[in-house]
A tleap script that builds the chain and sets N, CA, C and O, in Angstrom:
source leaprc.protein.ff14SB
mol = sequence {
  NMET ASP SER ILE SER ALA THR TRP LEU ILE
  GLU ILE VAL ARG ALA PHE GLY PHE ALA GLY
  PHE VAL GLY VAL MET TRP TYR PHE ASP SER
  LYS ASN PHE ARG LYS MET LEU ALA GLN TYR
  LYS SER ASP MET ASP GLU GLN ARG LYS MET
  TYR ALA SER ASN VAL LYS LEU VAL GLU SER
  TYR ASP ARG LEU ALA GLY ASP LEU LYS ASP
  VAL VAL ILE MET ASN THR GLN VAL MET THR
  LYS LEU VAL ASP ALA ILE ASN THR ASN GLN
  TYR CYS PRO GLN VAL ARG LEU GLU LYS GLN
  ALA LYS GLY LYS GLN GLY CGLY
}
set mol.1.N position { 0.845 -1.160 0.000 }
set mol.1.CA position { 0.000 0.000 0.000 }
set mol.1.C position { 0.893 1.226 0.000 }
set mol.1.O position { 1.871 1.308 0.743 }
set mol.2.N position { 0.542 2.155 -0.831 }
set mol.2.CA position { 1.412 3.291 -1.076 }
set mol.2.C position { 1.587 4.184 0.155 }
set mol.2.O position { 2.652 4.176 0.771 }
set mol.3.N position { 0.584 4.932 0.510 }
set mol.3.CA position { 0.728 5.857 1.641 }
set mol.3.C position { -0.560 5.860 2.468 }
set mol.3.O position { -1.306 6.839 2.487 }
set mol.4.N position { -0.790 4.762 3.132 }
set mol.4.CA position { -2.003 4.627 3.952 }
set mol.4.C position { -1.583 4.699 5.415 }
set mol.4.O position { -0.693 3.970 5.853 }
set mol.5.N position { -2.217 5.565 6.145 }
set mol.5.CA position { -1.915 5.653 7.579 }
set mol.5.C position { -2.945 4.844 8.359 }
set mol.5.O position { -4.035 4.550 7.869 }
set mol.6.N position { -2.577 4.502 9.561 }
set mol.6.CA position { -3.469 3.705 10.405 }
set mol.6.C position { -4.724 4.493 10.757 }
set mol.6.O position { -5.816 3.929 10.814 }
set mol.7.N position { -4.576 5.789 10.992 }
set mol.7.CA position { -5.754 6.589 11.352 }
set mol.7.C position { -6.732 6.651 10.182 }
set mol.7.O position { -7.946 6.642 10.385 }
set mol.8.N position { -6.220 6.712 8.986 }
set mol.8.CA position { -7.088 6.748 7.803 }
set mol.8.C position { -7.882 5.448 7.691 }
set mol.8.O position { -9.072 5.467 7.377 }
set mol.9.N position { -7.214 4.308 7.950 }
set mol.9.CA position { -7.904 3.011 7.911 }
set mol.9.C position { -8.986 2.940 8.995 }
set mol.9.O position { -10.073 2.412 8.760 }
set mol.10.N position { -8.682 3.471 10.176 }
set mol.10.CA position { -9.675 3.444 11.270 }
set mol.10.C position { -10.893 4.287 10.898 }
set mol.10.O position { -12.029 3.906 11.180 }
set mol.11.N position { -10.650 5.430 10.264 }
set mol.11.CA position { -11.759 6.280 9.829 }
set mol.11.C position { -12.625 5.564 8.791 }
set mol.11.O position { -13.848 5.694 8.814 }
set mol.12.N position { -12.016 4.826 7.903 }
set mol.12.CA position { -12.777 4.086 6.885 }
set mol.12.C position { -13.628 3.016 7.548 }
set mol.12.O position { -14.793 2.834 7.195 }
set mol.13.N position { -13.038 2.301 8.520 }
set mol.13.CA position { -13.792 1.245 9.206 }
set mol.13.C position { -14.967 1.860 9.960 }
set mol.13.O position { -16.058 1.289 9.961 }
set mol.14.N position { -14.768 3.021 10.606 }
set mol.14.CA position { -15.861 3.680 11.325 }
set mol.14.C position { -16.963 4.135 10.366 }
set mol.14.O position { -18.152 3.974 10.642 }
set mol.15.N position { -16.542 4.710 9.230 }
set mol.15.CA position { -17.529 5.276 8.319 }
set mol.15.C position { -18.266 4.208 7.514 }
set mol.15.O position { -19.484 4.281 7.353 }
set mol.16.N position { -17.535 3.223 7.014 }
set mol.16.CA position { -18.148 2.252 6.097 }
set mol.16.C position { -18.190 0.833 6.649 }
set mol.16.O position { -18.756 -0.049 6.004 }
set mol.17.N position { -17.629 0.592 7.781 }
set mol.17.CA position { -17.635 -0.733 8.377 }
set mol.17.C position { -16.577 -1.649 7.741 }
set mol.17.O position { -15.685 -1.223 7.007 }
set mol.18.N position { -16.736 -2.896 8.066 }
set mol.18.CA position { -15.769 -3.885 7.574 }
set mol.18.C position { -15.786 -3.976 6.046 }
set mol.18.O position { -14.743 -4.189 5.427 }
set mol.19.N position { -16.962 -3.814 5.437 }
set mol.19.CA position { -17.074 -3.875 3.978 }
set mol.19.C position { -16.273 -2.751 3.333 }
set mol.19.O position { -15.648 -2.959 2.292 }
set mol.20.N position { -16.281 -1.579 3.926 }
set mol.20.CA position { -15.485 -0.467 3.409 }
set mol.20.C position { -14.000 -0.757 3.504 }
set mol.20.O position { -13.231 -0.443 2.596 }
set mol.21.N position { -13.603 -1.367 4.628 }
set mol.21.CA position { -12.191 -1.732 4.810 }
set mol.21.C position { -11.763 -2.744 3.747 }
set mol.21.O position { -10.692 -2.619 3.153 }
set mol.22.N position { -12.613 -3.750 3.515 }
set mol.22.CA position { -12.308 -4.754 2.490 }
set mol.22.C position { -12.256 -4.105 1.112 }
set mol.22.O position { -11.406 -4.460 0.295 }
set mol.23.N position { -13.150 -3.163 0.845 }
set mol.23.CA position { -13.156 -2.466 -0.441 }
set mol.23.C position { -11.870 -1.682 -0.662 }
set mol.23.O position { -11.313 -1.697 -1.760 }
set mol.24.N position { -11.400 -1.001 0.367 }
set mol.24.CA position { -10.144 -0.239 0.246 }
set mol.24.C position { -8.978 -1.183 0.028 }
set mol.24.O position { -8.119 -0.928 -0.816 }
set mol.25.N position { -8.942 -2.258 0.772 }
set mol.25.CA position { -7.851 -3.228 0.614 }
set mol.25.C position { -7.889 -3.844 -0.786 }
set mol.25.O position { -6.848 -4.032 -1.416 }
set mol.26.N position { -9.086 -4.155 -1.265 }
set mol.26.CA position { -9.226 -4.697 -2.618 }
set mol.26.C position { -8.727 -3.710 -3.661 }
set mol.26.O position { -8.069 -4.103 -4.624 }
set mol.27.N position { -9.039 -2.416 -3.474 }
set mol.27.CA position { -8.601 -1.389 -4.416 }
set mol.27.C position { -7.073 -1.363 -4.507 }
set mol.27.O position { -6.514 -1.383 -5.604 }
set mol.28.N position { -6.408 -1.319 -3.368 }
set mol.28.CA position { -4.949 -1.258 -3.383 }
set mol.28.C position { -4.331 -2.558 -3.899 }
set mol.28.O position { -3.292 -2.542 -4.559 }
set mol.29.N position { -4.973 -3.669 -3.594 }
set mol.29.CA position { -4.479 -4.946 -4.099 }
set mol.29.C position { -4.599 -5.008 -5.625 }
set mol.29.O position { -3.679 -5.467 -6.303 }
set mol.30.N position { -5.726 -4.549 -6.159 }
set mol.30.CA position { -5.886 -4.579 -7.617 }
set mol.30.C position { -4.921 -3.603 -8.278 }
set mol.30.O position { -4.463 -3.848 -9.395 }
set mol.31.N position { -4.609 -2.508 -7.607 }
set mol.31.CA position { -3.638 -1.549 -8.136 }
set mol.31.C position { -2.253 -2.212 -8.237 }
set mol.31.O position { -1.554 -2.070 -9.240 }
set mol.32.N position { -1.880 -2.931 -7.187 }
set mol.32.CA position { -0.603 -3.659 -7.218 }
set mol.32.C position { -0.628 -4.764 -8.265 }
set mol.32.O position { 0.372 -5.013 -8.939 }
set mol.33.N position { -1.770 -5.421 -8.397 }
set mol.33.CA position { -1.907 -6.497 -9.376 }
set mol.33.C position { -1.729 -5.956 -10.792 }
set mol.33.O position { -1.095 -6.602 -11.627 }
set mol.34.N position { -2.287 -4.768 -11.069 }
set mol.34.CA position { -2.115 -4.145 -12.382 }
set mol.34.C position { -0.648 -3.830 -12.650 }
set mol.34.O position { -0.171 -3.988 -13.774 }
set mol.35.N position { 0.061 -3.389 -11.628 }
set mol.35.CA position { 1.500 -3.118 -11.780 }
set mol.35.C position { 2.249 -4.402 -12.125 }
set mol.35.O position { 3.118 -4.417 -12.997 }
set mol.36.N position { 1.895 -5.479 -11.423 }
set mol.36.CA position { 2.549 -6.762 -11.693 }
set mol.36.C position { 2.243 -7.239 -13.105 }
set mol.36.O position { 3.132 -7.747 -13.789 }
set mol.37.N position { 1.002 -7.086 -13.552 }
set mol.37.CA position { 0.647 -7.496 -14.913 }
set mol.37.C position { 1.387 -6.664 -15.957 }
set mol.37.O position { 1.813 -7.193 -16.984 }
set mol.38.N position { 1.541 -5.376 -15.702 }
set mol.38.CA position { 2.282 -4.516 -16.633 }
set mol.38.C position { 3.741 -4.954 -16.700 }
set mol.38.O position { 4.331 -4.987 -17.780 }
set mol.39.N position { 4.323 -5.290 -15.552 }
set mol.39.CA position { 5.715 -5.761 -15.529 }
set mol.39.C position { 5.830 -7.109 -16.242 }
set mol.39.O position { 6.787 -7.346 -16.979 }
set mol.40.N position { 4.864 -7.977 -16.022 }
set mol.40.CA position { 4.855 -9.280 -16.688 }
set mol.40.C position { 4.762 -9.109 -18.205 }
set mol.40.O position { 5.459 -9.800 -18.947 }
set mol.41.N position { 3.908 -8.195 -18.669 }
set mol.41.CA position { 3.786 -7.933 -20.100 }
set mol.41.C position { 5.110 -7.419 -20.657 }
set mol.41.O position { 5.534 -7.823 -21.740 }
set mol.42.N position { 5.746 -6.544 -19.928 }
set mol.42.CA position { 7.045 -6.016 -20.359 }
set mol.42.C position { 8.078 -7.140 -20.454 }
set mol.42.O position { 8.846 -7.206 -21.414 }
set mol.43.N position { 8.091 -8.013 -19.462 }
set mol.43.CA position { 9.027 -9.148 -19.475 }
set mol.43.C position { 8.754 -10.088 -20.640 }
set mol.43.O position { 9.686 -10.565 -21.288 }
set mol.44.N position { 7.479 -10.354 -20.907 }
set mol.44.CA position { 7.137 -11.242 -22.015 }
set mol.44.C position { 7.490 -10.619 -23.362 }
set mol.44.O position { 7.922 -11.326 -24.273 }
set mol.45.N position { 7.313 -9.299 -23.500 }
set mol.45.CA position { 7.715 -8.622 -24.742 }
set mol.45.C position { 9.218 -8.741 -24.956 }
set mol.45.O position { 9.683 -8.970 -26.072 }
set mol.46.N position { 9.963 -8.582 -23.878 }
set mol.46.CA position { 11.417 -8.723 -23.974 }
set mol.46.C position { 11.805 -10.154 -24.344 }
set mol.46.O position { 12.715 -10.368 -25.145 }
set mol.47.N position { 11.121 -11.118 -23.766 }
set mol.47.CA position { 11.403 -12.521 -24.073 }
set mol.47.C position { 11.058 -12.831 -25.534 }
set mol.47.O position { 11.775 -13.587 -26.189 }
set mol.48.N position { 9.965 -12.253 -26.048 }
set mol.48.CA position { 9.599 -12.425 -27.453 }
set mol.48.C position { 10.698 -11.898 -28.367 }
set mol.48.O position { 11.026 -12.518 -29.378 }
set mol.49.N position { 11.260 -10.755 -28.007 }
set mol.49.CA position { 12.350 -10.178 -28.798 }
set mol.49.C position { 13.572 -11.096 -28.781 }
set mol.49.O position { 14.249 -11.252 -29.797 }
set mol.50.N position { 13.851 -11.702 -27.628 }
set mol.50.CA position { 14.995 -12.617 -27.538 }
set mol.50.C position { 14.757 -13.842 -28.415 }
set mol.50.O position { 15.679 -14.300 -29.090 }
set mol.51.N position { 13.545 -14.379 -28.418 }
set mol.51.CA position { 13.236 -15.520 -29.277 }
set mol.51.C position { 13.399 -15.154 -30.747 }
set mol.51.O position { 13.924 -15.946 -31.529 }
set mol.52.N position { 12.949 -13.947 -31.130 }
set mol.52.CA position { 13.104 -13.505 -32.517 }
set mol.52.C position { 14.584 -13.393 -32.876 }
set mol.52.O position { 14.982 -13.754 -33.984 }
set mol.53.N position { 15.395 -12.900 -31.953 }
set mol.53.CA position { 16.837 -12.815 -32.202 }
set mol.53.C position { 17.447 -14.206 -32.341 }
set mol.53.O position { 18.331 -14.416 -33.171 }
set mol.54.N position { 16.984 -15.145 -31.543 }
set mol.54.CA position { 17.488 -16.507 -31.637 }
set mol.54.C position { 17.109 -17.142 -32.968 }
set mol.54.O position { 17.896 -17.895 -33.541 }
set mol.55.N position { 15.919 -16.849 -33.462 }
set mol.55.CA position { 15.500 -17.382 -34.761 }
set mol.55.C position { 16.416 -16.846 -35.854 }
set mol.55.O position { 16.843 -17.596 -36.731 }
set mol.56.N position { 16.721 -15.547 -35.804 }
set mol.56.CA position { 17.640 -14.966 -36.793 }
set mol.56.C position { 19.012 -15.631 -36.703 }
set mol.56.O position { 19.640 -15.900 -37.727 }
set mol.57.N position { 19.475 -15.896 -35.489 }
set mol.57.CA position { 20.773 -16.536 -35.294 }
set mol.57.C position { 20.781 -17.948 -35.890 }
set mol.57.O position { 21.748 -18.342 -36.543 }
set mol.58.N position { 19.722 -18.693 -35.669 }
set mol.58.CA position { 19.640 -20.058 -36.206 }
set mol.58.C position { 19.582 -20.033 -37.731 }
set mol.58.O position { 20.214 -20.859 -38.390 }
set mol.59.N position { 18.830 -19.093 -38.292 }
set mol.59.CA position { 18.759 -18.998 -39.754 }
set mol.59.C position { 20.131 -18.648 -40.338 }
set mol.59.O position { 20.516 -19.193 -41.372 }
set mol.60.N position { 20.861 -17.756 -39.694 }
set mol.60.CA position { 22.206 -17.406 -40.157 }
set mol.60.C position { 23.134 -18.613 -40.069 }
set mol.60.O position { 23.930 -18.857 -40.977 }
set mol.61.N position { 23.032 -19.362 -38.982 }
set mol.61.CA position { 23.860 -20.545 -38.809 }
set mol.61.C position { 23.524 -21.591 -39.871 }
set mol.61.O position { 24.415 -22.279 -40.369 }
set mol.62.N position { 22.251 -21.712 -40.215 }
set mol.62.CA position { 21.826 -22.669 -41.238 }
set mol.62.C position { 22.450 -22.316 -42.589 }
set mol.62.O position { 22.940 -23.197 -43.296 }
set mol.63.N position { 22.433 -21.026 -42.948 }
set mol.63.CA position { 23.059 -20.606 -44.200 }
set mol.63.C position { 24.564 -20.872 -44.169 }
set mol.63.O position { 25.141 -21.318 -45.160 }
set mol.64.N position { 25.191 -20.599 -43.034 }
set mol.64.CA position { 26.633 -20.834 -42.905 }
set mol.64.C position { 26.960 -22.318 -43.036 }
set mol.64.O position { 27.936 -22.688 -43.689 }
set mol.65.N position { 26.149 -23.159 -42.419 }
set mol.65.CA position { 26.365 -24.607 -42.518 }
set mol.65.C position { 26.203 -25.084 -43.958 }
set mol.65.O position { 26.958 -25.944 -44.411 }
set mol.66.N position { 25.228 -24.537 -44.682 }
set mol.66.CA position { 25.037 -24.898 -46.087 }
set mol.66.C position { 26.234 -24.488 -46.924 }
set mol.66.O position { 26.677 -25.251 -47.783 }
set mol.67.N position { 26.768 -23.288 -46.688 }
set mol.67.CA position { 27.952 -22.835 -47.413 }
set mol.67.C position { 29.155 -23.714 -47.087 }
set mol.67.O position { 29.943 -24.050 -47.971 }
set mol.68.N position { 29.294 -24.082 -45.819 }
set mol.68.CA position { 30.404 -24.945 -45.409 }
set mol.68.C position { 30.301 -26.307 -46.081 }
set mol.68.O position { 31.315 -26.879 -46.481 }
set mol.69.N position { 29.097 -26.826 -46.206 }
set mol.69.CA position { 28.890 -28.109 -46.883 }
set mol.69.C position { 29.353 -28.019 -48.336 }
set mol.69.O position { 30.004 -28.931 -48.845 }
set mol.70.N position { 29.010 -26.912 -49.000 }
set mol.70.CA position { 29.437 -26.729 -50.389 }
set mol.70.C position { 30.960 -26.674 -50.497 }
set mol.70.O position { 31.533 -27.241 -51.429 }
set mol.71.N position { 31.616 -26.004 -49.564 }
set mol.71.CA position { 33.085 -25.925 -49.575 }
set mol.71.C position { 33.697 -27.306 -49.379 }
set mol.71.O position { 34.666 -27.657 -50.052 }
set mol.72.N position { 33.139 -28.091 -48.461 }
set mol.72.CA position { 33.663 -29.442 -48.211 }
set mol.72.C position { 33.495 -30.313 -49.460 }
set mol.72.O position { 34.396 -31.075 -49.811 }
set mol.73.N position { 32.347 -30.202 -50.126 }
set mol.73.CA position { 32.116 -30.999 -51.336 }
set mol.73.C position { 33.107 -30.610 -52.429 }
set mol.73.O position { 33.682 -31.475 -53.090 }
set mol.74.N position { 33.306 -29.299 -52.618 }
set mol.74.CA position { 34.258 -28.859 -53.652 }
set mol.74.C position { 35.682 -29.305 -53.320 }
set mol.74.O position { 36.421 -29.729 -54.208 }
set mol.75.N position { 36.065 -29.213 -52.055 }
set mol.75.CA position { 37.401 -29.667 -51.662 }
set mol.75.C position { 37.570 -31.169 -51.881 }
set mol.75.O position { 38.634 -31.623 -52.302 }
set mol.76.N position { 36.533 -31.929 -51.598 }
set mol.76.CA position { 36.591 -33.376 -51.814 }
set mol.76.C position { 36.754 -33.691 -53.296 }
set mol.76.O position { 37.531 -34.576 -53.654 }
set mol.77.N position { 36.040 -32.988 -54.155 }
set mol.77.CA position { 36.166 -33.214 -55.600 }
set mol.77.C position { 37.578 -32.886 -56.079 }
set mol.77.O position { 38.161 -33.639 -56.860 }
set mol.78.N position { 38.125 -31.772 -55.616 }
set mol.78.CA position { 39.477 -31.385 -56.032 }
set mol.78.C position { 40.503 -32.392 -55.511 }
set mol.78.O position { 41.440 -32.753 -56.224 }
set mol.79.N position { 40.328 -32.839 -54.279 }
set mol.79.CA position { 41.276 -33.819 -53.729 }
set mol.79.C position { 41.184 -35.148 -54.490 }
set mol.79.O position { 42.201 -35.814 -54.683 }
set mol.80.N position { 40.001 -35.534 -54.916 }
set mol.80.CA position { 39.841 -36.750 -55.713 }
set mol.80.C position { 40.588 -36.617 -57.036 }
set mol.80.O position { 41.281 -37.545 -57.454 }
set mol.81.N position { 40.452 -35.473 -57.693 }
set mol.81.CA position { 41.187 -35.232 -58.941 }
set mol.81.C position { 42.688 -35.254 -58.691 }
set mol.81.O position { 43.449 -35.781 -59.501 }
set mol.82.N position { 43.113 -34.682 -57.572 }
set mol.82.CA position { 44.539 -34.657 -57.228 }
set mol.82.C position { 45.060 -36.075 -57.012 }
set mol.82.O position { 46.145 -36.411 -57.486 }
set mol.83.N position { 44.314 -36.899 -56.312 }
set mol.83.CA position { 44.729 -38.289 -56.084 }
set mol.83.C position { 44.809 -39.039 -57.420 }
set mol.83.O position { 45.757 -39.790 -57.649 }
set mol.84.N position { 43.829 -38.841 -58.292 }
set mol.84.CA position { 43.867 -39.478 -59.618 }
set mol.84.C position { 45.090 -39.026 -60.404 }
set mol.84.O position { 45.745 -39.835 -61.062 }
set mol.85.N position { 45.396 -37.739 -60.337 }
set mol.85.CA position { 46.559 -37.216 -61.057 }
set mol.85.C position { 47.852 -37.797 -60.494 }
set mol.85.O position { 48.777 -38.109 -61.244 }
set mol.86.N position { 47.913 -37.941 -59.178 }
set mol.86.CA position { 49.116 -38.521 -58.567 }
set mol.86.C position { 49.244 -39.986 -58.957 }
set mol.86.O position { 50.333 -40.453 -59.291 }
set mol.87.N position { 48.129 -40.710 -58.915 }
set mol.87.CA position { 48.167 -42.132 -59.238 }
set mol.87.C position { 48.532 -42.381 -60.703 }
set mol.87.O position { 49.286 -43.306 -61.004 }
set mol.88.N position { 48.006 -41.569 -61.604 }
set mol.88.CA position { 48.343 -41.761 -63.022 }
set mol.88.C position { 49.669 -41.090 -63.366 }
set mol.88.O position { 50.290 -41.420 -64.376 }
set mol.89.N position { 50.098 -40.155 -62.533 }
set mol.89.CA position { 51.398 -39.494 -62.628 }
set mol.89.C position { 51.665 -38.959 -64.038 }
set mol.89.O position { 52.696 -39.269 -64.635 }
set mol.90.N position { 50.756 -38.170 -64.559 }
set mol.90.CA position { 50.894 -37.597 -65.887 }
set mol.90.C position { 51.607 -36.245 -65.880 }
set mol.90.O position { 51.829 -35.664 -66.942 }
set mol.91.N position { 51.966 -35.741 -64.709 }
set mol.91.CA position { 52.539 -34.402 -64.639 }
set mol.91.C position { 54.056 -34.412 -64.515 }
set mol.91.O position { 54.683 -33.374 -64.726 }
set mol.92.N position { 54.662 -35.531 -64.185 }
set mol.92.CA position { 56.118 -35.635 -64.098 }
set mol.92.C position { 56.638 -36.063 -65.472 }
set mol.92.O position { 56.307 -37.154 -65.935 }
set mol.93.N position { 57.437 -35.237 -66.125 }
set mol.93.CA position { 57.898 -35.570 -67.480 }
set mol.93.C position { 58.700 -36.870 -67.540 }
set mol.93.O position { 58.578 -37.630 -68.501 }
set mol.94.N position { 59.510 -37.125 -66.527 }
set mol.94.CA position { 60.346 -38.318 -66.537 }
set mol.94.C position { 59.484 -39.579 -66.519 }
set mol.94.O position { 59.706 -40.496 -67.309 }
set mol.95.N position { 58.504 -39.625 -65.622 }
set mol.95.CA position { 57.630 -40.794 -65.514 }
set mol.95.C position { 56.767 -40.918 -66.762 }
set mol.95.O position { 56.520 -42.028 -67.235 }
set mol.96.N position { 56.307 -39.793 -67.300 }
set mol.96.CA position { 55.476 -39.813 -68.495 }
set mol.96.C position { 56.261 -40.397 -69.675 }
set mol.96.O position { 55.726 -41.180 -70.460 }
set mol.97.N position { 57.507 -40.016 -69.785 }
set mol.97.CA position { 58.336 -40.544 -70.865 }
set mol.97.C position { 58.597 -42.038 -70.685 }
set mol.97.O position { 58.594 -42.797 -71.654 }
set mol.98.N position { 58.825 -42.459 -69.423 }
set mol.98.CA position { 59.054 -43.881 -69.147 }
set mol.98.C position { 57.807 -44.697 -69.489 }
set mol.98.O position { 57.917 -45.782 -70.059 }
set mol.99.N position { 56.627 -44.186 -69.148 }
set mol.99.CA position { 55.373 -44.886 -69.443 }
set mol.99.C position { 55.167 -44.995 -70.952 }
set mol.99.O position { 54.736 -46.033 -71.454 }
set mol.100.N position { 55.472 -43.940 -71.654 }
set mol.100.CA position { 55.318 -43.967 -73.107 }
set mol.100.C position { 56.286 -44.965 -73.720 }
set mol.100.O position { 55.944 -45.666 -74.672 }
set mol.101.N position { 57.511 -45.030 -73.165 }
set mol.101.CA position { 58.508 -45.947 -73.692 }
set mol.101.C position { 58.080 -47.380 -73.413 }
set mol.101.O position { 58.208 -48.236 -74.289 }
set mol.102.N position { 57.574 -47.664 -72.218 }
set mol.102.CA position { 57.109 -49.011 -71.906 }
set mol.102.C position { 55.901 -49.366 -72.754 }
set mol.102.O position { 55.749 -50.514 -73.170 }
set mol.103.N position { 55.063 -48.412 -73.007 }
set mol.103.CA position { 53.878 -48.670 -73.824 }
set mol.103.C position { 54.267 -49.061 -75.254 }
set mol.103.O position { 53.635 -49.926 -75.860 }
set mol.104.N position { 55.291 -48.431 -75.776 }
set mol.104.CA position { 55.733 -48.757 -77.143 }
set mol.104.C position { 56.396 -50.108 -77.208 }
set mol.104.O position { 56.249 -50.831 -78.193 }
set mol.105.N position { 57.137 -50.460 -76.149 }
set mol.105.CA position { 57.828 -51.752 -76.135 }
set mol.105.C position { 56.839 -52.899 -75.935 }
set mol.105.O position { 56.957 -53.960 -76.548 }
set mol.106.N position { 55.853 -52.656 -75.053 }
set mol.106.CA position { 54.919 -53.751 -74.734 }
set mol.106.C position { 53.877 -53.914 -75.815 }
set mol.106.O position { 53.232 -54.961 -75.863 }
set mol.107.N position { 53.676 -52.958 -76.673 }
set mol.107.CA position { 52.592 -53.008 -77.618 }
set mol.107.C position { 52.969 -53.568 -78.878 }
set mol.107.O position { 52.139 -53.671 -79.781 }
savepdb mol mol.pdb
quit
């Protein structure tokens, strides 16, 4: 209760009886209840904003994960080509010449 004095409460009880006292108490209680509801609404609005921020964060992470997947796939393809090139060894002139020479002799 904001600023209620004991003498004021006694005057209310004398003038209006117990029902008046209950009415005054109900008034102040509902006033406090409205304050609590306003604070609760403010808290829920803030929580809604946090959820919206989290959704944006998850969507950004999803795009990043998709881009990372594409990079991994491209790297795997390039590494496969590199392994094939190493295995066939077509880039070393000495080995290429030896293979050509063996091919002519064996054929």
